[in-house]
TIMIDREN-528063 format. One record per residue: residue in three letters; x, y, z of N, C-alpha, C in turn. Coordinates in steps of 0.001 Angstrom, whole numbers, padded with zeros to 6 digits, always signed. Layout:
BEGIN
AlaXYZXYZXYZ ...
END
This chain:
BEGIN
Unk+069702+191729+017384+069092+190420+017403+069415+189653+016134 Unk+069346+190297+014990+069568+189550+013758+071007+189052+013650 Unk+071945+189680+014380+073316+189161+014374+073372+187753+014945 Unk+072633+187512+016001+072596+186178+016598+071993+185193+015600 Unk+070911+185577+014954+070281+184690+013981+071178+184450+012777 Unk+071877+185481+012338+072805+185328+011213+073920+184358+011579 Unk+074497+184536+012758+075559+183630+013209+075043+182202+013353 Unk+073866+182061+013922+073287+180738+014084+073019+180096+012722 Unk+072527+180879+011785+072288+180364+010436+073561+179835+009796 Unk+074660+180532+010000+075946+180078+009456+076388+178773+010106 Unk+076248+178680+011417+076628+177459+012123+075757+176289+011660 Unk+074456+176517+011554+073558+175453+011114+073921+174973+009713 Unk+074274+175909+008856+074655+175549+007481+075942+174721+007481 Unk+076905+175106+008290+078164+174360+008381+077936+172943+008895 Unk+077030+172815+009832+076824+171514+010462+075989+170568+009605 Unk+075324+171092+008576+074542+170222+007687+075424+169149+007056 Unk+076632+169523+006709+077504+168586+005991+078526+167902+006910 Unk+078461+168170+008192+079397+167548+009139+078981+166107+009414 Unk+079895+165356+009977+079611+163970+010338+078525+163930+011412 Unk+077552+163025+011283+076449+162967+012245+076876+162766+013694 Unk+078021+162129+013903+078467+161920+015280+079264+163099+015830 Unk+079398+164162+015018+080196+165306+015456+079370+166410+016110 Unk+078058+166424+015868+077227+167454+016502+075760+167036+016491 Unk+075022+167614+017392+073582+167356+017493+072874+167762+016203 Unk+073204+168940+015683+072559+169428+014460+072858+168487+013296 Unk+074088+168050+013181+074449+167111+012119+073648+165823+012234 Unk+073477+165353+013460+072716+164114+013651+071253+164297+013252 Unk+070685+165467+013534+069311+165731+013110+069203+165740+011588 Unk+070129+166430+010933+070098+166460+009462+070225+165064+008881 Unk+071071+164240+009472+071268+162881+008982+069994+162046+009131 Unk+069214+162322+010155+067977+161570+010385+066846+162039+009478 Unk+066984+163232+008918+066012+163711+007945+064966+164654+008502 Unk+064181+165180+007574+063197+166205+007904+062161+165713+008904 Unk+061682+164481+008764+060654+164006+009697+061133+164051+011145 Unk+062375+163659+011396+062916+163707+012761+063043+165149+013241 Unk+063477+166021+012360+063585+167439+012725+062205+167985+013077 Unk+061214+167643+012287+059854+168125+012547+059271+167535+013825 Unk+059631+166301+014146+059234+165734+015435+059760+166599+016576 Unk+061014+167036+016453+061614+167893+017483+060903+169237+017543 Unk+060540+169802+016393+059797+171068+016389+058475+170885+017126 Unk+057771+169803+016836+056505+169533+017512+056669+169344+019010 Unk+057697+168604+019384+057981+168381+020807+058258+169705+021508 Unk+059082+170540+020885+059423+171823+021496+058221+172765+021531 Unk+057358+172683+020522+056148+173514+020528+055258+173134+021710 Unk+055097+171842+021933+054296+171367+023066+054910+171814+024388 Unk+056223+171689+024512+056890+172105+025747+056764+173615+025966 Unk+056773+174383+024877+056604+175833+024983+055202+176174+025475 Unk+054221+175491+024931+052832+175722+025351+052663+175411+026837 Unk+053173+174270+027256+053047+173887+028667+053786+174867+029576 Unk+054960+175300+029151+055723+176268+029959+054995+177606+030058 Unk+054337+178013+028972+053584+179271+028999+052409+179174+029968 Unk+051726+178046+029953+050613+177863+030886+051116+177882+032335 Unk+052253+177221+032572+052839+177230+033913+053283+178641+034305 Unk+053846+179370+033341+054315+180730+033616+053153+181640+033997 Unk+052042+181459+033323+050882+182283+033652+050429+182017+035089 Unk+050488+180773+035487+050064+180410+036846+051076+180849+037900 Unk+052366+180756+037567+053399+181016+038572+053949+182443+038531 Unk+053831+183101+037387+054423+184422+037234+055907+184385+036903 Unk+056459+183187+036697+057880+183020+036372+058006+182601+034908 Unk+058614+183453+034100+058719+183210+032655+059992+182491+032239 Unk+060848+182128+033172+062150+181540+032840+062003+180320+031939 Unk+061130+179394+032289+060987+178162+031506+060387+178410+030130 Unk+059441+179331+030038+058848+179594+028720+059869+180245+027786 Unk+060739+181077+028316+061807+181657+027493+062753+180552+027025 Unk+063131+179657+027923+064019+178541+027598+063401+177655+026517 Unk+062136+177291+026691+061470+176415+025724+061242+177116+024388 Unk+060984+178411+024416+060839+179162+023165+062154+179175+022402 Unk+063267+179306+023119+064579+179245+022460+064767+177880+021794 Unk+064373+176807+022472+064454+175469+021864+063567+175373+020623 Unk+062368+175929+020701+061442+175897+019568+062007+176673+018378 Unk+062499+177865+018634+063098+178656+017556+064283+177917+016949 Unk+065135+177362+017806+066319+176657+017335+065937+175510+016400 Unk+065016+174674+016836+064645+173527+016016+063900+173955+014751 Unk+063151+175050+014819+062514+175599+013617+063578+176066+012624 Unk+064639+176678+013138+065736+177109+012263+066487+175921+011665 Unk+066607+174832+012419+067208+173617+011867+066342+173110+010712 Unk+065024+173117+010884+064118+172685+009811+064272+173568+008579 Unk+064314+174873+008788+064502+175789+007656+065833+175534+006968 Unk+066878+175327+007750+068194+175043+007196+068156+173765+006359 Unk+067474+172759+006866+067365+171485+006143+066700+171697+004782 Unk+065800+172673+004731+065078+172980+003494+065784+174039+002648 Unk+066971+174464+003091+067756+175409+002305+067479+176876+002566 Unk+066793+177178+003650+066490+178575+003978+067383+179077+005099 Unk+067607+180363+005098+068369+181051+006138+067408+181776+007084 Unk+067824+182069+008308+066974+182832+009231+066518+184170+008644 Unk+067333+184752+007781+066977+186045+007195+065650+185985+006439 Unk+065317+184829+005879+064047+184694+005154+062862+184945+006089 Unk+062959+184479+007328+061891+184698+008305+061859+186167+008709 Unk+063035+186754+008939+063082+188179+009286+062510+189027+008162 Unk+062816+188667+006920+062262+189404+005773+060742+189300+005720 Unk+060226+188103+006014+058770+187924+006016+058121+188729+007136 Unk+058730+188744+008306+058201+189555+009405+058251+191042+009049 Unk+059324+191474+008420+059437+192883+008005+058360+193228+006986 Unk+058073+192299+006071+057036+192541+005060+055678+192764+005725 Unk+055439+192064+006803+054157+192156+007494+054059+193347+008445 Unk+055151+194024+008672+055227+195031+009732+054153+196107+009619 Unk+053873+196582+008425+052893+197658+008269+051493+197157+007958 Unk+051287+195852+008041+049963+195275+007837+049330+194974+009189 Unk+048029+195158+009241+047363+194670+010446+047300+193156+010340 Unk+047194+192494+011453+047080+191041+011446+045870+190580+010654 Unk+044786+191338+010722+043587+190970+009977+043809+191105+008475 Unk+044511+192160+008056+044818+192331+006624+045712+191222+006130 Unk+046726+190863+006922+047653+189823+006510+046937+188492+006372 Unk+046082+188181+007317+045341+186924+007266+044409+186911+006060 Unk+043745+188009+005777+042837+188090+004627+043606+187921+003315 Unk+044827+188445+003257+045607+188337+002017+046003+186884+001735 Unk+046152+186068+002781+046497+184653+002582+045316+183879+002028 Unk+044102+184209+002429+042944+183448+001985+042557+183771+000550 Unk+043090+184875-000006+042793+185246-001394+043708+184552-002389 Unk+044844+184004-001884+045851+183428-002778+045654+182044-003096 
END
């Protein structure tokens, strides 16, 4: 799985400096962080709606599709801020041996 994220991170980084009319990612970077975050919000809403529909229908195809869009646009936002997908994987790995309750409690102490 991380190979896909690593490859995607490289592509996103390359497209940051490309001409805005040459790719969708380049056009998002050219429009700035607020536009990228609008897309993240839009995709989050679509993911939520697809999950609710999936629960009712038993078909997860759309929720998987929308989750991929959400992850993609989240990675574009991270790229815009100078982060690679590996930073998220590292954070998830750090949390691996923590219970969710312990992790949440550690955030409120900081």
